[in-house]
C-alpha positions in Angstrom: 57.9 138.9 101.6 60.2 135.8 101.9 58.5 134.7 104.9 55.1 134.7 103.2 56.5 132.8 100.2 57.9 130.1 102.7 54.4 130.0 104.3 52.7 129.6 101.0 55.1 126.8 99.9 54.5 125.1 103.2 50.7 125.3 102.7 51.0 123.9 99.2 53.3 121.0 100.4 50.7 120.1 103.1 48.0 120.1 100.4 49.9 117.9 98.2 50.6 115.4 101.0 47.0 115.2 102.1 45.6 114.5 98.7 47.2 110.9 98.5 46.3 110.3 102.1 42.6 111.2 101.5 42.5 109.1 98.5 43.7 106.1 100.5 41.4 106.8 103.3 38.5 106.7 100.8 39.9 103.4 99.5 39.9 102.1 103.0 36.4 103.1 103.4 35.4 101.6 100.1 36.9 98.3 101.2 35.6 98.3 104.9 32.4 100.3 104.7 33.2 102.4 107.8 36.2 103.3 110.0 37.0 105.0 113.3 39.0 108.2 113.5 41.5 106.6 116.1 41.9 103.7 113.7 42.8 105.8 110.8 45.0 108.1 112.8 47.2 105.1 113.9 47.3 103.6 110.5 48.3 106.7 108.7 50.5 108.0 111.5 48.8 111.4 111.7 46.8 113.1 114.4 43.1 112.5 114.9 42.6 116.2 114.1 44.1 115.7 110.7 42.0 112.6 110.1 38.9 114.7 111.0 39.9 117.3 108.5 40.3 114.6 105.8 36.9 113.1 106.6 35.3 116.5 106.5 36.7 117.1 103.0 35.5 113.7 101.8 32.1 114.4 103.3 31.9 117.7 101.4 32.8 115.9 98.2 29.8 113.5 98.8 31.8 110.3 99.4 31.1 109.7 103.0 29.0 110.7 106.1 30.8 111.5 109.3 29.5 110.3 112.7 30.8 110.5 116.1 34.3 109.1 116.2 34.3 107.9 112.6 32.6 107.7 109.1 30.9 105.5 106.8 30.6 105.1 103.1 27.5 106.7 101.5 26.9 103.9 99.0 27.3 101.0 101.4 23.6 100.7 102.4 22.0 100.8 98.9 24.7 98.5 97.4 24.1 95.9 100.2 20.4 96.0 99.6 20.8 95.2 96.0 23.8 92.8 96.6 26.0 95.0 94.3 29.7 95.1 94.8 31.4 98.6 95.0 34.2 98.2 92.4 32.4 98.0 89.0 35.2 99.4 86.9 37.0 97.6 84.0 34.2 95.0 84.0 34.9 93.9 80.3 38.5 92.9 81.5 37.1 91.1 84.6 34.6 89.2 82.6 37.3 87.9 80.3 39.5 87.1 83.2 36.6 85.3 84.9 35.9 83.1 81.8 39.5 82.0 81.4 39.8 81.3 85.2 36.5 79.3 85.2 37.8 77.2 82.3 40.6 75.9 84.4 38.1 74.3 86.9 37.1 70.7 86.4 34.1 68.8 87.9 34.7 67.5 91.3 37.3 70.0 92.5 37.6 71.8 95.7 38.0 75.5 95.3 38.5 78.7 97.4 37.0 81.8 95.9 38.1 85.2 97.4 35.6 88.1 97.6 35.7 90.6 94.7 34.2 91.5 91.4 36.6 89.5 89.3 36.1 86.3 91.6 32.4 87.0 91.2 32.8 86.7 87.4 34.5 83.4 87.9 31.7 82.2 90.1 29.0 83.1 87.5 30.7 80.9 85.0 31.0 77.8 87.2 27.3 76.9 87.5 27.5 74.4 84.6 30.1 72.3 86.4 29.2 69.3 88.6 30.2 68.2 92.1 32.3 71.2 93.1 33.2 71.9 96.7 33.5 75.7 97.0 34.7 77.8 100.0 34.3 81.5 100.0 34.0 84.5 102.4 31.8 86.4 99.8 28.1 86.2 100.5 27.1 87.0 96.9 29.3 84.2 95.5 27.7 81.7 98.0 24.3 82.7 96.8 25.3 82.4 93.2 26.8 79.0 93.6 24.6 77.7 96.4 21.8 77.3 93.9 23.5 74.5 92.1 22.3 71.2 93.5 25.5 69.3 93.0 27.7 71.9 94.7 28.7 71.9 98.3 29.2 75.5 99.3 30.9 76.5 102.7 31.4 79.9 104.3 33.3 81.0 107.5 31.9 83.0 110.2 33.1 86.6 110.9 32.3 90.3 110.6 30.3 91.4 107.5 31.8 94.0 105.2 29.2 95.6 103.0 31.3 97.1 100.1 32.7 93.5 99.3 29.7 91.6 100.6 32.2 89.5 102.5 33.0 88.1 105.9 36.3 88.8 107.6 38.1 88.8 111.0 39.5 86.2 113.4 36.8 83.7 112.9 37.2 83.7 109.2 41.0 83.4 109.6 40.5 80.4 111.8 38.1 78.7 109.5 40.5 78.8 106.6 43.3 77.5 108.7 41.5 74.1 109.0 40.7 73.4 105.4 42.5 72.4 102.2 41.6 73.1 98.7 43.1 72.4 95.2 42.9 75.9 93.9 42.6 79.4 95.3 41.4 82.3 93.1 42.8 85.3 95.0 41.9 89.0 94.4 44.1 92.0 94.9 44.0 95.8 94.9 47.5 96.1 93.5 50.3 93.8 92.3 53.9 95.0 91.6 57.2 93.3 91.2 58.7 95.5 94.0 55.9 95.7 96.5 54.1 92.5 95.8 50.4 92.2 96.7 48.8 95.2 98.3 45.3 96.0 99.8 43.5 99.2 101.0 43.3 98.1 104.7 44.7 95.8 107.4 41.5 93.8 107.9 41.9 91.0 105.3 45.6 90.4 105.4 45.6 87.5 107.8 42.5 86.1 106.0 44.2 86.2 102.7 47.3 84.5 104.2 45.2 81.8 105.5 43.6 81.2 102.2 46.9 81.0 100.5 48.3 78.4 103.0 45.0 76.4 102.5 45.5 75.9 98.8 47.8 73.8 96.6 47.7 76.2 93.7 47.2 80.0 94.0 45.9 81.9 91.1 46.0 85.7 91.3 43.2 87.2 89.4 43.6 90.9 88.6 43.0 93.1 85.6 45.9 94.9 84.0 45.2 98.4 85.6 46.2 96.8 88.9 49.7 95.9 87.7 52.5 98.2 89.1 50.0 99.7 91.4 50.4 99.8 95.1 47.7 100.2 97.8 48.0 100.9 101.5 49.0 97.5 103.2 51.3 94.9 101.9 50.4 91.2 102.0 53.9 90.0 100.9 56.0 89.2 98.0 55.0 87.5 94.7 56.4 84.1 96.0 53.0 83.0 97.3 51.5 83.1 93.7 51.8 80.2 91.3 49.7 81.6 88.3 48.6 85.1 87.4 45.5 85.5 85.3 45.2 88.9 83.7 44.0 90.6 80.4 45.8 91.6 77.3 46.6 95.1 78.8 49.7 93.6 80.5 52.9 94.7 78.8 55.2 92.1 77.2 58.0 93.4 79.6 55.8 93.0 82.7 54.7 89.5 81.6 58.4 88.5 81.2 59.2 89.8 84.6 56.5 87.9 86.3 57.6 84.8 84.4 61.2 85.3 85.6 59.8 85.1 89.2 58.5 81.6 88.4 54.8 82.8 88.0 52.8 81.4 85.1 51.1 84.3 83.3 47.7 83.5 81.7 46.3 86.2 79.5 42.5 86.5 78.8 41.9 88.0 75.4 
C-alpha cells in the first residue's frame, strides 16, 4: 500500500512540474510561431520524449499542431494574414501607455520601436508628428508609419516571426549595432526587481541588447500585469533601463523600488 502511495505521489509531482513547463512551451510558440523538438528539449533540459508528450497535450488542447520534429502555433497563419498581433490582452492599459509614450516624442527625433502590442499603440499615435526617423523590426509598425510622407522608416533584415510580425536573427542584430537613436521604446514579457527583464525564448535577446546599446535613452513600456512576472529567458538586470512607462495598476511600493534603482517611473492614467 505504501509503495502505491509513493507511486501516486510521484505521478502527482511529475504532473505539477510539467504544467509550468507546458505553459512556457506555449509562450515560446506564441512568441516564435514554431519550434523544433530538439530545440525545446535543450532549452528546458528534458528529453525529447518528454517534449513530445508536452506537445501532444498542447495539441489536444487545441493550441498547436504537431509536425515531424516540431510544432507550430495554430493561430499564426490567420493572424499574419490580417496583420494581427497575438497578445491582445490588457489593451486598455496598453493604449494609455502608448499615448503617454507618444507624448514624449518631438518632431525631428530618431527613434527605435521594438515589436509588440504596446509599441504598436505608440506607433499609431505618432502619425501627427513631422520629420521622424524610425527604426523598427516590426513589419506592422513599419506599415503604420511608412505612410507618413515626412517620416523616414528603416527596417533590418532577418527571419520573420509571425506572432509578433517582426524580424529577428543575426542580420537584425548586426543592423542595430550600426545605428544610433535618441530614444528606444522597449517591450518585455516580464519585469521584476530580482530577475530583471525576461522573455519567452532566446531568439530576440541579442537583438534587444543591440537595440539598447543603440539608444541614448531606453524607455521600457509594459503594462502592470507584467510587473513581478518572470518569463523563460533573462535579458539582464534593470540597469539598462532609464525610464519605465506603465499604467496605474503598479503599486506604490513597486514604483518606489524602481525609483530607488534610478529608474524614472511614468504612470499612464
